[in-house]
C-alpha positions as CSV (number, residue, x, y, z in Angstrom):
1,M,9.3,11.8,-33.4
2,L,6.0,11.8,-31.6
3,T,6.2,10.3,-28.1
4,A,4.3,10.4,-24.9
5,A,7.4,12.1,-23.3
6,T,7.4,15.0,-25.8
7,L,3.7,15.5,-25.4
8,Q,4.1,15.6,-21.6
9,R,6.8,18.3,-22.1
10,D,4.4,20.4,-24.2
11,L,1.7,20.1,-21.5
12,R,4.2,21.0,-18.8
13,R,5.1,24.3,-20.6
14,L,1.4,25.2,-20.3
15,A,1.0,24.3,-16.7
16,S,-0.2,26.7,-14.0
17,A,0.2,26.0,-10.3
18,V,-2.8,28.2,-9.5
19,R,-5.0,26.4,-12.0
20,A,-3.7,23.0,-10.7
21,K,-4.8,23.9,-7.2
22,T,-8.2,25.0,-8.4
23,S,-8.6,21.8,-10.5
24,A,-7.7,19.6,-7.5
25,W,-10.5,21.3,-5.5
26,F,-13.0,21.1,-8.4
27,F,-12.3,17.4,-9.0
28,K,-12.6,16.4,-5.3
29,T,-9.1,15.0,-4.7
30,A,-9.1,15.1,-0.9
31,D,-9.0,11.8,1.1
32,G,-12.4,10.1,0.9
33,Q,-13.6,12.0,-2.1
34,Y,-14.2,10.5,-5.5
35,G,-11.0,11.9,-7.0
36,A,-8.8,11.2,-4.1
37,G,-5.1,11.0,-5.1
38,D,-5.6,12.6,-8.6
39,V,-2.9,15.2,-9.4
40,F,-3.0,18.1,-11.8
41,L,-0.6,20.1,-13.9
42,G,-3.0,23.0,-14.3
43,V,-3.7,23.0,-18.1
44,T,-7.0,24.0,-19.5
45,V,-9.1,21.6,-21.6
46,P,-8.9,23.9,-24.7
47,Q,-5.1,23.8,-24.3
48,Q,-5.2,20.0,-24.0
49,R,-7.3,19.8,-27.2
50,E,-4.7,21.8,-29.1
51,V,-1.9,19.5,-27.9
52,A,-4.0,16.5,-28.7
53,K,-4.3,17.8,-32.3
54,K,-0.6,18.1,-32.6
55,F,-0.1,14.6,-31.4
56,R,-3.1,13.0,-33.1
57,D,-1.0,10.4,-34.8
58,L,0.8,9.3,-31.7
59,S,1.2,5.5,-31.7
60,L,-1.3,3.5,-29.7
61,S,1.5,2.2,-27.4
62,E,2.6,5.8,-26.6
63,V,-1.0,6.9,-26.0
64,L,-1.4,4.0,-23.5
65,K,1.8,5.1,-21.8
66,L,0.2,8.6,-21.5
67,L,-3.0,7.1,-20.2
68,K,-1.2,5.4,-17.3
69,S,0.2,8.7,-16.1
70,P,-0.7,9.9,-12.6
71,Y,-1.4,13.4,-14.0
72,H,-5.0,14.1,-14.9
73,E,-4.2,16.2,-17.9
74,H,-2.1,13.4,-19.4
75,R,-4.9,10.9,-19.1
76,L,-7.5,13.3,-20.5
77,T,-5.3,14.2,-23.4
78,A,-4.7,10.5,-24.0
79,V,-8.5,9.8,-24.4
80,L,-8.9,12.9,-26.6
81,I,-6.3,11.4,-28.9
82,L,-7.9,8.0,-28.8
83,D,-11.2,9.4,-29.7
84,D,-9.8,11.3,-32.7
85,Q,-7.9,8.2,-33.8
86,F,-11.0,6.0,-33.4
87,Q,-13.2,8.4,-35.5
88,R,-10.7,8.2,-38.3
89,A,-10.0,4.5,-38.1
90,D,-11.2,1.6,-40.2
91,E,-13.1,-1.3,-38.4
92,T,-10.0,-3.3,-37.7
93,R,-8.2,-0.4,-36.0
94,R,-11.4,0.6,-34.2
95,A,-11.5,-2.8,-32.7
96,R,-7.9,-2.5,-31.5
97,I,-8.6,0.9,-29.9
98,A,-11.8,-0.4,-28.2
99,R,-9.9,-3.4,-26.8
100,A,-7.1,-1.1,-25.6
101,Y,-9.7,1.2,-24.0
102,L,-11.4,-1.7,-22.2
103,G,-8.1,-3.0,-21.0
104,S,-7.2,0.4,-19.5
105,T,-10.4,1.4,-17.6
106,K,-8.5,1.6,-14.3
107,Y,-6.9,4.8,-15.8
108,V,-10.1,6.2,-17.1
109,N,-10.7,7.4,-13.6
110,N,-12.5,10.7,-13.3
111,W,-15.8,11.8,-14.7
112,D,-14.5,14.1,-17.4
113,I,-12.2,11.4,-18.7
114,V,-15.1,8.9,-18.8
115,D,-17.5,11.4,-20.4
116,S,-14.9,12.3,-23.0
117,S,-14.4,8.7,-24.1
118,A,-17.1,6.2,-23.2
119,P,-19.8,7.4,-25.6
120,Q,-17.3,8.4,-28.4
121,I,-15.2,5.2,-28.3
122,L,-17.0,2.4,-26.6
123,G,-20.5,3.4,-27.4
124,T,-19.7,3.9,-31.1
125,Y,-17.9,0.6,-31.3
126,L,-20.8,-1.3,-29.8
127,L,-23.5,0.2,-31.9
128,D,-23.7,-2.9,-34.1
129,K,-22.3,-5.4,-31.6
130,P,-23.3,-7.4,-28.5
131,R,-23.2,-5.3,-25.4
132,A,-22.6,-7.8,-22.6
133,V,-19.4,-5.9,-21.6
134,L,-21.5,-2.9,-20.5
135,Y,-23.4,-5.1,-18.0
136,R,-20.1,-6.5,-16.6
137,L,-18.9,-2.9,-16.2
138,A,-22.2,-1.9,-14.5
139,R,-21.6,-4.6,-11.9
140,S,-18.1,-3.5,-11.2
141,N,-17.0,-2.3,-7.8
142,N,-15.2,0.5,-9.6
143,L,-17.2,3.7,-9.8
144,W,-15.6,4.8,-13.1
145,E,-16.3,1.5,-14.8
146,R,-20.0,1.8,-13.8
147,R,-20.1,5.3,-15.2
148,I,-18.5,4.1,-18.4
149,S,-21.3,1.5,-18.8
150,I,-24.1,4.0,-18.7
151,L,-22.3,6.9,-20.5
152,A,-21.5,4.6,-23.4
153,T,-25.2,4.3,-24.1
154,Q,-25.4,8.0,-24.9
155,T,-24.4,7.0,-28.4
156,F,-27.1,4.4,-28.6
157,I,-29.7,7.0,-27.5
158,R,-28.6,9.3,-30.3
159,H,-29.2,6.5,-32.7
160,G,-32.7,5.8,-31.4
161,Q,-31.7,2.8,-29.3
162,F,-33.0,3.0,-25.8
163,N,-33.3,-0.5,-24.5
164,D,-29.8,-0.8,-23.0
165,T,-30.0,2.6,-21.3
166,L,-33.2,1.5,-19.5
167,K,-31.8,-1.9,-18.5
168,L,-28.6,-0.4,-17.2
169,A,-30.5,2.3,-15.4
170,K,-32.6,-0.3,-13.6
171,L,-29.5,-2.2,-12.7
172,L,-27.9,1.0,-11.3
173,L,-30.9,2.3,-9.4
174,Q,-29.4,1.5,-6.0
175,D,-25.9,2.7,-6.7
176,K,-24.5,4.5,-3.7
177,E,-22.4,7.2,-5.6
178,D,-23.8,10.6,-6.3
179,L,-21.9,10.8,-9.6
180,M,-23.8,7.7,-10.7
181,H,-27.1,9.2,-9.7
182,K,-26.3,12.1,-11.9
183,A,-25.1,10.0,-14.8
184,V,-28.1,7.7,-14.8
185,G,-30.6,10.5,-14.5
186,W,-28.8,12.4,-17.3
187,M,-29.1,9.4,-19.6
188,L,-32.8,8.9,-18.7
189,R,-33.3,12.6,-19.5
190,E,-31.6,12.0,-22.9
191,V,-34.1,9.1,-23.6
192,G,-36.9,11.4,-22.6
193,D,-35.7,14.1,-25.0
194,R,-36.5,11.6,-27.8
195,D,-39.3,9.6,-26.3
196,R,-41.0,11.2,-23.3
197,K,-43.6,8.5,-23.0
198,L,-40.9,5.8,-22.8
199,E,-39.1,7.7,-20.0
200,E,-42.4,8.2,-18.1
201,R,-43.1,4.5,-18.3
202,F,-39.8,3.8,-16.7
203,L,-40.3,6.4,-14.0
204,N,-43.8,5.2,-13.2
205,R,-42.3,1.9,-12.3
206,H,-39.1,3.0,-10.6
207,A,-39.3,6.7,-9.5
208,G,-40.3,5.8,-5.9
209,R,-37.0,4.0,-5.2
210,M,-34.7,6.2,-7.3
211,P,-32.2,8.4,-5.4
212,R,-33.6,12.0,-5.5
213,T,-30.6,13.4,-7.4
214,M,-31.1,10.7,-10.1
215,L,-34.8,11.6,-10.3
216,R,-34.2,15.3,-10.4
217,Y,-31.8,14.9,-13.3
218,A,-34.2,12.6,-15.1
219,I,-37.2,15.0,-14.9
220,E,-35.2,18.3,-15.4
221,K,-37.1,19.2,-18.6
222,F,-40.6,18.0,-17.4
223,P,-43.4,20.6,-16.7
224,S,-43.5,21.8,-13.1
225,V,-46.7,20.0,-12.3
226,L,-45.2,16.7,-13.5
227,K,-41.9,17.3,-11.6
228,K,-43.8,17.7,-8.4
229,R,-45.8,14.6,-8.9
230,Y,-42.7,12.5,-9.5
231,M,-40.8,14.0,-6.6
232,A,-43.7,13.2,-4.3
233,L,-43.4,9.5,-5.0
């Protein structure tokens, strides 16, 4: 029988104390850092993907148990399973998965877990639906909910829908977190990959008050002369 407990045992067999220590450093888990308190088993992402395939039909209730674990790899594996189940699901089950995801955002609490789930699950689900929830998340005091809001729009961008990305980017311009500066700049760059003039119109209005990291990410693919002009604003 597939259970969260058996999956956790499989991950434990793959654990490496050396890798766990490296991951704790990489994901900034010291006091005061964005990942403070996160703990690691020391399992690689490819290994987690293999385990997720084995447990791809784990019940939603068991996946949510896994998502609530203090171990980072348990939570990442949980969203990998949710993503796979969402892609295979009909509309009714997709709605159930999306609701469960939105009800569990406090556990989607590091950048790789957000980035591996927000576009794939929430973004896809909202493609043909109202998107007010993204604006609620963007106003959250929780860094990871704010990142979910902007990362979900990556799916919209890939479908030629840019409006929500630009609105949320404007809302998040003054965010204090470097991880949000990178995320917003990244999504603006993705818009520019498809419509450079649209991105430039946004930058012409807002570049002067954008955090420099956000701006650098947004203009990464611009010609050098244009980069210098925007960075001088």
